[in-house]
N, C-alpha and C positions, 0 to 999 in steps of 0.2 A: 658694471666694471668691478672686479675684485682683485685684491693683491694677494700674492703668495709669499711666504717667508720660509726659507730653509735655514734651520739653526743647527749648530754643532751638537745639540742634544740628540738629534736623530742618529748622528754618527756614534755617539756614546751608547745609545740604546742598542744599536746594531752590534757593537763590539761586545757589550755585556751579554747579549743573547746568543752569541756564537757558541755552537756545541762544543763540549769538551771531547777530548780524544778517548777512544776505547781501544784496548789491546787487540781484541779479536772480533771481527765483524763478518757478516755474510756479504760478499762483494760481487758475486755473479750468480745468476739463476737461469738455468736453461730448461725450458719445457718445450722440447722439439717434437718432431714427428716420431711416431711409433714409440719406442722406449728410449729415445734420446733425451735423457734427463741428467742434469748435473748441478752441483752446488760448489761454488768456490768460496773458501774462507781466507781471510787476509789478516796477517799480523801487522797491525797498524802502528806498532811501537818501533823504537830504534834499537831494541834489544831482542835477543832470542826469547821465545815464549814457550814455556812448558805447557803442554796440552793435557796433562793427565787429569785435570779437574774439569775439563770441558766435555760437553755432550751436545749432540744435535738430535732433536726429536721431531718426528713427523706426526701430524694430526690430520686425519682424512675426513672428508665429507661432513665437516662441521662438528665433529666429535671433540670432546674434551679429554678423551683417553688416548694414550700414545699408541700409534700403530707400529712404529719402529724407532729404535734409538741407536745412534752411533756413539760409543764412548771413545773419545779421542785419546791418543797417547803420543809420547815422543816429544820432540822439540821442533818448533817452527821458527826459522831464521827471521831476523828483523825485515820488515817490509817485503815479506814473501807470502806466497799463496799455497793453499792445500786444496786439491780438487778431488771431489767425491762424485763418482758417476754410477749410473745404473748398470748392473752387470749385463743387461741385455741390449745396451746401446751399441751403435755401430763402431767400427774399428777407428774411424777418424776421431771420435770422441774418446774412446778408450785410450788412445795414444797420449791424451793429455791428462790422464787420471793418475792420482797418487793412491787412490783406493777405490775399489768397487764395493758398493754396499746397498742394502735394501732401503736405507733411508732416502735414497734418491729415486724411489719408486712413487713419485707424486704426480698429481694432475694439477691443472690450473686453479682448482678450487680447494686445494689443501694448504695447510699452514705448517711452517717450520719454526722451531724455537731453539735458540742457541743458549745453553746454560753454562755457568761456571759454578759447579756445586749446585746449590739450591737457588742461585741468583740468575735471573734472566739478563743476558747481556746483549741479545739481539733477537729479532724475529722477522718473519716474512708471512704476510697474510694475517687473518684474524682468527685466532683459535676459538672454536666453539660456534662458528658461523659458516654455513654453506652458502656461498654467494650465487649458486647455480652452477655455472661452468667455469667462471673466472671472476677475478676482481678487475675492474676497469675504471679509470678516471684519467682525464686529461690526455687521451690518446695513448695511454699505456695500459696494456692488459697482460694478465698472467698466464694466458693459455696460448700455446703454439708460438711462443716468442722467446727471444733471449733478452734478459734484462741485466744491465750493469749498474752498479751503485754509482751515484754521482761522486765525482772526486771530492766535492766539498763535504760529503758525509763521512765524518771520521768517528762518529759515536753510534753505537747500536740503538735500535728501536726496542726499548725495554718494556713496552706495553703490548704484549701479544694478543690481549683480549680487546684492544681498542679498535675502532673503525680503521680500516686499512685503505689508504689511497696510494697506489703504486707510483703515481706520477710525482709524488712529493720528493722521493729519494732515489728513483730509478729512471734510467734511460732505456728506451726500447730499441731493439734491433730485430732483424728478420729471423724467422724460424730457421733453426739449424745453423745459426751463425756462431761458430766456435772460435773465431779468429782471436778474440781477446781473452779466451779462457787460459788461466795460468799466469796472467799479468794484470795487476790492478793498478790504476793511476799511472800507467805507462811503464813498460819494461820492468815489470816486477814491482812497481809501486814506488812512490816517493814519500818522504816524510813531509807532512803538511807544513806549509810556511808558517812561521810564528806570527801571531796577531800583533800588529804594531801597537805601540802605546798610543792612546788617544791624545789628540791635541788638547791643550788647556781649554776649558770651557769659557765661552763669553757669557756674561750675565744675560738672562732673558728679560725682555721688556715685559712688564706686568700687563696683564689683560685689562682692557678698559671696557666695561659693560656699556652697551649702546653705541660703541664705535662702529666704524665700517665693518661689514661682515658679509659672509657668503650665506645665502639662504639654503635651508635644508632641501627645498625642492630643486634647487640648482645642483646640489651635491648628488641627489638621486637621479635627476634627469628623467626623460620620458621613455627610456628603453631599459633593457635588462641590466646593463652595466652603466656605472657612473661615467659621465664625460670628464670627470676630474680625478680619475685614478692617479695615484702617486703625487697628488698635489697637496701641499700643506695649506690648511684652511683654518679660519676662525669663524665660528657660527654660534648662534644663541638659540635657546629653546627651553621648554619645560620638561623636567624629568617625569616621565609617565610610568616607568617600571624600573625598579632597583634590584639588580641581581649581582651585586659586587662581591659577595662572600666567596671564600675559597672553594666551597662546595657548590657554587652556583656558576654563572656565566662569566664572572669577573668583569662585569661592566654594567651599563645602564642604557635605557632607551630615552631618547629625547624627541619631542614633537615641536613643531613650529609654533612660535608665538602667533596669536590670532591675527595680528597685523601683517604677518609675513606670508600667510597662506595665499597661494596663487590660484588662478581660475582654471588651470590645466588639470583635467581629471586623470591624466596619465602620470603625473609626478607625485611621488609620495611626500608626505609632510612629516616623516619620522626617520630616525636613523639610530643604529646601535653604536655605542661608544665603548670600545674595549679598554677599560681603565678602572682601576680599583684603589689607586694610591691615595686619592682624596675622597672622603666619604660624602656622598650626596644622598638626598632623600626625595621621594616622590613629592612633586609640587614645587621643587626648587627651580628657580630661573637661573640657568647656567650659561656661561660662555666657555667654549671649548676650543683649544688649539690642538690640531692633530692632522694626520695624513689620511686622505681618502684611500680606502683599500677595497678590492673585490676579493673577499676571503671565501673561496669555494663558491664563487658566483653570488655572494651576498655582499651588498654594499655596507661598509662599516667605517668607523673612524678608528685608526690604530696609531701606534707611535705617538701617543698623546703626550704633549709636553707641558700643557697647563690647563687647569680647570678653575674658573672663578665662579663663585656663587653670587649672583646679582640680586636675588630676592628669594623669598620662601612663601609657602602657603598658597601657591597658585594652583589652578585646576585646569585640566585639559579634558574635554569630553571625548569619550570613546566614539570612534566612527563605526556606524552600523554596517555590517556586511552580511550577505545571505548566501546560502547554498540552495540549489546547485549554481555553479558558475556558468557563464556563457562560453568561456574559454579558459583553459588551464593557466593561461598567463595573466588572467585578470587581477590576481592578487599582487602582482608586482607593483601596482600603483598604490598599495597599502603597506609595503615592506617597511618595517621599523616603526609603524604607527600603533597606537592603542586602538584596538578594535573590539567589537562585541558582536556575537551571534545570538540573537534572541529568537530562537526557534528550537523545537524539539530535535535533538540529534541522537543517533543510535551508535553505541559502541560497536565498531566493526572489526577492530583488531586490538588485542591486548597482549600480543606476543612479546613486545618490548617493555611491558609495564614494570616487571620486577627488576630488570637489568638496566634499562635506560630511562625509566619513568615516562614512557610514551604510550599514548592511547590514540588510536585512529577513530575519528567520529565521522558520521555520514548522515545524510537525510533519511536513510533506511538501511536495512541489512543489505549488504552488497553480495551478489552471487558471482561465481565463476561464469564466464560467458557461456561455456558449453554445458553448464548445468541447466540453463533455461532456454538456450537457443542452439540451433544447429551449428556445427563447426563451420568456420569460414566467415563471410561478411556479417552474418547475423550475430554470431558470438562476439566477433571483434567490435561490433557496434555496441553491444552491452558493456564491454570493458571501456570503450570510449566514454560512454555515459557515466560509468562508475567514477572515472577520474574527475568528473565535474562535480561530484556529489560529496567529496570527502575533504577532510583536513586533519592534520595531526595536532594533538594536544600534547605538549611537552611539559617538563617540570621545572624549567628555569635553571637547569644544572647540566654540566658535562660530566659529572661524576657518575660512575656506574655502581649499581647495586646499593643504592641508598637505603638506609634503614632508619626510620620506616620509609616505605615508598610514599610518593605524593598522593596517590589515589588508590582506593577510595579513602576518605577520611575515617578514622585517624591513621590509616595505614593498612596495606594489604595483609591478610592473614588467611589461614585455612578456613576460618569461619566467616571472615569479612572479605568476600570476593568481589570482583568486578568482572562480570561475564559479558561476552558479546551479546548484543540484544538488549542490554541495559541502556538507560537513556539519561540525558541531561537536557535541561531546558534553556540554560543560558551559559555562555562562555565569554569571558572578558579577559583580555590580556594583550601583550605585545606580539605583533606578527613578525616572525623572523623567517629566514630561509637558510637551510643547511642540509647537507647530504641529499641534495636534489629534491627537497620537499619543503613546502611552506608549512609552518608550525606556529602555534600560539603558546606563548609562555604566560600562564594565567597570573593576573594581579589580584583576582578574587577567586577563592577556592571554589571550584565547581561542585555542585551538589548532585550526585548521581542517584538515580532511582532504580531499584532492583526490578525493572520491568520484566526481565527474563529470569525470574528466581529459580533456584534449584528445585527439582522435583524428585520424589522417590520413584523407585522402579514401578512401571505400570503394572497394575493388577491384571491377572489373567482374565481375559474377556469372559463374560458370563456364559456365552455360548460355547466357549472353547474347552477342550480337555487336553490339548497338547501345545507345547511351546518350543520353538526352535529359535536360536539366537546365534549371532556372530560376535566375536570379541578379538580385537587386536591387542595382544599382551605386551606390545612395545619392547621387543627384544628381551624376553624372559629367559635369562641364562642363569643356571643355578650353580655355577662353578663345578666342583667335582661331586656335588650332590651330598657332601658330608661336612659342609661348612667351610671348605677351603677352595683353592683353585681360582681365586680372584686376583686381578681383573681378568675377565674373559674377552673374547673377540668383540662382543657387543654387550649392551645392557649395563647392569650394575658394576661399579668399579670395586666394590668391597662387599663383604658379607653383610655389613651394617646397611649398606644401600640396598642390597638384595632383600633383606628383611623388610625394609620400608616398601619396596616395590611389591613384594608378594602380598603384604597385608592389604594394600589398596586393591590389587587385582582380585583377591579372594573376596573382599567386601563387595565388589561390583558383581562378580559372577554369582555369588551366593544370593545376592539381592534379586537378581533377574529370575531365579527359579525356573530356568529352562530345562526341558527334558533332554535336549541335545544342543550342544554348543560347538560351533566351528571356530577354531582358534587360528590366528595368524601370528607370525613373528615369534614363534617359540623355538628354543634351541633345537637344532637337528642332531640330537645325540641318541636316537633310538628309544627303546621302551624298557630298558632295564630298571633295576631297583633304584639306581641313583640318577636316572634320566630326568630331564626337566619336566616332562609330562607326568612322570610318577610323582615328582616333588609337588607339582601343582595340585594334582588330584588328592594327595595326602593332606595338603593344607586345606583344601575344600572340605574334606570329610571331617577334619578336626574342627572346622568352624561351623559346619552345618550338620549337626548330628541327626537331624530329621531325615536326611537323604543319604543315599549311598552312591557317591560319584565313582565312575570308572572311566577308563580311556580305551579307545579302540587300538588294538595292537596290530600293526601291519607286518610284524614279523620280519623286519629288516633292521640293519644297523643304522641306516640313514635313508631318508626319503629324498632322492635326488642328491645333488652335490653342494647345494648352497648351505651357508652357516645357519640359516633359519628355515623353518618349514611350517606347514599347516598341520592341524591335528583335530581330532574329534574326541570330546568327552560327553558323558551322558549320565543320567540318573538311573542306576540299575534297578531301583525300586519303582520306576515308572515305565521304562522301556527295556527291551532286550534286543541284542544284535541278532539279525537273521541274514543268511547268505554269507558271502566271503568279502572281507574288507579288501578294497581294491585300490591300486595306484598305477600310474603309468608315467614313464619317462621318455616316451616316444616324442619325436619332434611334433610340435614346436615347444615341447616341455623339457628338452635336453639342454636348453640355453635360455636364460633370462626369465621366461615364465616358469614359476615354480611348479613342481610335479603335482598333478591333481590327486585328490584322495576322495573316496566315497565309501559309504557303508549303509546298509539297509537296517531298519529297526521295526519292531512291532510293539504297539502299546499293550501293556499288561492289562489295562482296563477294558479296552474296546477291541483289541486284536487288529486295529488299524496298522497297515504296513506302509512304510514310506522310506525313501532314500534321501540321505543328506550328503552333499558333496561340499568341499571347501576349495576355494580358489585364491591365489595370490599372483596376479599378473604383473608383468614387468613395470617398474616405476617410470616416472616421467623424467627423471634426472638424465641429462643427455650423455655425459661420459663419452663413449666412443661411437655414439649413434651416427649413422651415415646413410646416404641414399634415401629410400622411402621412410626410413626410421628417423631421419633428422627432423628437426622442428620445421614444419612447413608453414608456420605462421597462421594456422587456422584455429588456434586455441587448444589443440589437443596435445601439445608438447611433443617430446621425443618418444620414440619406440611405439608409436600408434599402430604401425603395421603389424608388429610382432604381437601386440596385445590383441588386435583383431583376429589374427591367425589363431591365437590361443583361445579366444572365445568360441570361434567356429569349431576348433578341434575338441574343446571341452564338451560342447553340446553333442557332437558326434559320438564322443566316448560314452557319455551318459546314456545316449540313445541305444547303445550296444548292450545295456544292462550289465555293467562290469561286475556287480556284486552277485550276479547269478539269480537275482530275484526279478521275476517278470511282473513288475508292477509299474504303473504309469505315474504314480505320485512321487515326484522328484523335486527337491529344492536345493539350489546351489547358493551358498553364502560365501562372502569373502571380500577381500580388498582387491577390487578390479583395477585400481589406479586409473579409472576412467570415470568422468562425470556423466550424468544421466543422459545427455543427448549425444554422447560421443559414439564413434563407430563400434567399439566392442559391445556396448550395452544394446545398441540397435542390432548388432549381429546375433546376440543371444535371443532377442525378440523374434528375429526372422527365423530362428531355429525352433521357436515354440517355447522359449523360456522368458517369461514376461517379468518386468521389473515390479516386484510386489508392492513396495511402498508407493511408487508412482501410480500403480493401478488402484490401490485402496484410496489414496489421497485425491486422485484425479488431476494431479499436476506434478511438477518436478521441483517443488520448493522445499522438499525435505533436504536435510544435510547431515553429514556424519563427520565432516572435516573442515578445517579452516586453514587457508594458506594465503599469506600476504593480504589478509583482511577480506578474503572472498570465501563465502560459504559454498559448499557443494558436497555431493555424495561420491566418495571413492568406494565406500563400502555398500554392498548391495545384497539383496536376496532376489534371485530370479527363480521362477517356478514353472513347471508344466501346467497346462490348462486344467488338468484333472485335479491337481493339488491346489491351484489358485482358487478353484471354485469352493474349496473347503476352508480357505483362510478368512477369518472374521475380523482380524485386527493386525496392523503392522505399523511399526514406528521406530524412529531412532531415539534412543534414550540419551539425552544431551548432558552427559556427565563429563565429557572430555573436551570436545571441540570448542565449547563456549568458555572454558576456564583458562586463566593465565597459566602459562607453562611453569611459572615459578612455584606452583602448588604441587608439582610432581615429586617423585621420590628423591631426585638428585640433590646432592648437597653442594655442587659447584655453584659459584657466583652467589653464595649466600653467606651472611655473617653467621656466627655461632648462634646468635639469638634467632635469626631467621630460619635456621635449620630446624628449629623447634616450632616457631610461630607459623611458618608457612606450610607445615606438614600435619596431616592427620591420616589416620588409617581408613578414612572414609573412601567411598567409591569415586569421589570427584577428583579429576585429573589422574586417574589410574593409568591412562594411556593418552595418546593423541587422537585416536579415532573413537567415535561413538559406536556402541553396540547397536546392531539392528535386531529387533525383537519381532517375532512372527507368531501369532496365535492361530491355532488350527482346530476346527470342529471335525472330529472323526466322523466318517460315514459308517454307521453301525449296520452290519449285515445280520438280519434276524433269521433264525431257523424257521421252518414252516410252523412249528409249535409256537414260536415266539411271535409270529405274525397273526395267529388265529384269534378271533374274538372269544371272550370267555363270559358266560352267564353264570352268576352265582346260583348255586343249587338251593332247592327247598325254599323258594321265596313265596310268601303268603300275603295277599292283599285283602281288602274288604270293600264291599259296596252295598248300598242300601237297595232293597228290592224296589222295583218299579222306577229306578233311576232313568232319567231321560237318555235317549240315544245321543251319543256324543260326549257324555259325561266322562271326564278323565278320572280314572280310578287310582293311578299311581304310575311310577316310572320304574322300569326294570333296573336292577343293579347288575351292570355288565362292564367289562373293560375291553379296550381296543388298543393293544400294545403298539400298533403301527398306524395310528389314526392319521398321521400326516401324509403317509403314502397310500394307504388303502383303508379308508374309513368304512365303518358299518353302514350299509345302505338300506337294509331291510331285515325284518324279523318274520320268520315263517312259523305259523301257528296251525294247530289241528286239534281235533277232539271236541271242539265247542265253537258255535258260531255267535254266541251272545256277547263275547268279548273279543276285540281285535287289538293288535299292537302296531303302532306306526313306526317309521324309521328312526325316530328319536328314542324309542323304547317305552313310549307311554301306552298304558293299558286303557282302552276306551270302550265304553258300553256301545255294543253294536246291535242288540236285540232286546226283547222283553225278558226281564229278570223277575221271577216270582218265587218267593221263599217257599210257599207250600209245594210248588212244583220241583224246585231244585235249590237247596240251601247251601251248596258248595259246588263251585264250578272249577273244573280241572282242565288246564291247557297243556299241550305239548309245544315247546318253544325252541327255536333254533335261530341264531344270528348269522347273517351272511354279509361279508365285506365287498368292496368294489372289485376285487380280483377273484371273487368266488370262494374264498376261504369260509368254511362253515364251522360254527362252534359245536360243542357237544349238545345233544338233546337234553333239555331239562324240563321237569314238570313244575308248573306254576299254579298255585291254588288261589281262588278268589272266594272268600266267605260272603254269603248273602245275608245281610242284616234283615231280620223280621221286624217290620214297623207297626204291626197290629197290636192293640191293647189286650189285657187279660180278660176284660168284660166281653169284648167282642168274641173272644175265643170261647167263653162260657155259654154265651147265647147260641153260638153255632153248635155247641155240643148238645144243648137241650133240644134244638131243632132236630138234629139227627136222631137223638134218643126218642123224641116224639114220633118221628117217622117210623122208627124201628118197632115201637110199642103199639102203634095203631092196629095192626092185625090182631094182636092179643086181646085188645078191648072188644073187637067185633066178635071174637070167638066166645068170650065170656057172656056177651049179650045173648048169643044164640043158645047157650047152655041154660040160661034162666027161663027161657020160654017153655 
């Protein structure tokens, strides 16, 4: 049994926290069918309002650059509205318009910011964040709905970059409901009722430590929400985590006293107290009086009226938890408690590190379902398992863009990075729940290990002589090409940002040392002197004097109609263009899928001819996707049908030899916006264009991109079988996908110091996609002369006379330029039978060798390879060494002389008689 007390203090707190009134606010938002879009502005004051200093700006697709701005003018009467509609909306909506303007050309995932001069006075959505198709919370969503501001909201939302929950301040109505447009708070609006003066406060009864109390496990209950919501309670416990500072959570975590812990495994023994007026410390025994709240589904104590410190120096042991979970709801039983994970965990998501101080950890690197499994049940099962393996590491703060960041110690910088794939062995902290995720706010600084350290560009494979690569240049727009023209439709907002962007891209591409590079997301402004492609090639040549970069000129003002395009650059000192550079804008490349490009090249070293094409298929963002292109829930996202059509059509186009070069060696690189097991990649394979990295690796665990903490390959190289047989190495160079986005060239959401400390001209985070690098071994075609064996002329050997048959005399000096394909198989000899030559070229004694009979043996020799090629005929001499002594030679001479002189002696004898 427990008691509850309601004190006047709660009323005072409510009155003091009531929002102040603002003069001009956004009061209605219409995101209807087709182009039915409208914004209603409301003068919340009791006096006419001059609008000359006000402007309304639109930010689309998560960008931080303005898409469209409406500069307001004139005077708006007190408690009156001003309605802006899309010029393509229907007549019923236009009838309610005060103005038609492009600022009303928004979708459910776009943000709006109302400014007075340089001051934000109101906002809708979250600038710089693309939520997918819409923001949604509490049954209120920003797509295909009419939203009206709650009458109680009289002050604007002045934090456009903060998390956006539409249910906090907006009421949802049906799509194309225009009935309330033009009248806010009823018939043109009413002035808010004045806040009554608070009643005099009654003195609070001091808290008594050890008195009757509510247990923390009773506050938490055994389900997702507390059974005591909106109840004033008093409870006691030990402070386990202190985050009371203004740049922290402005509160502290309390765990149950040992004697108060119950036996129910489903009830948590910890709770967060949102209170910072009285300083507490870890280890304090506290008694707290406050109201139980469910703040965005997290149980906490708010409207705190009193905190008493009953003791100090106590300790509460952290409760050990482990991943993976059995169920995603398992952590509810530990909400608010001090917990510890004592197991190796892998960084799987660092996207929010710089801005929010958040890092996602998991038991292993997590993959997109369709990267490793077929779309449908198999892929969805992978994602179901992913959800059990992860948890968010937070930084104990709600402040954005902290400098320095919490991780890694002593703070994120261009040189001190925290990459996905890095690890941590222990995490200890308070377990909280917010923004639909369980998260740990550490009480002990985690020690990260650079398990996935940065690597330099891969060296050219020892067998290779050609390299082809892909590179997404992340909206490389060069203004007017002469230092001005910023901001552009995409990319850098200023020349200074562009300089930073270009330096990183040039560092990366020049390090790759590819002979041909396929580019994606470069400005589609032709091939003139000041074009983006010309600017990039000039920068590469300035940075890499050892090479001569050039671009393929397709001789058009634009390739297709999109703001971005694909392109081809190459090293003119390594390869040359052959054939005719080709593009096509035929369906399905007249809409969504960007126009294909292709060109053939020839190696200056080996004369190898090959064709390189570049693709950029339709993205997964849903937008206006419908029918078979809508998200079917199989893991492939929206626009899968049109991407698959694009893959089939691209393969057919390449098979037609569009460059006019009749050669089977073709490789297609690019951003396919499809993971390795999705329909478009399998369609390419069915057409004979195999996924090169997967073929080389033997699996689909390679990745070039990270989205929502899931790794996968959107960027691919697919090749014909003839070229695939010549590829000796293939890899993704992980310079981008693993790196925090805060290390890119942008200066938004960074302090002045961070604009320097988080940036370097290095290749790391030059883009958001990793380059794919392919090494090729040319197939060298030899002329008949180059294939023929060659015997060195005028070779002389020596052998002792009377050497035994089988004695090896020596080995011929010969060369075989095509030994791998057609080795020498025999040597043809003539003119002498006493010496033979085997198929290794060894001269071997084959008969009697006598110096007196023959002191020099001469052979006629010819080499023959396995396909019948014959070398030139060469003469080979073998000197016979005389092994007899000089005495033996003298004795022999006397014998012969005696025999010759014998007749003369007989004659003399006959004469004497």
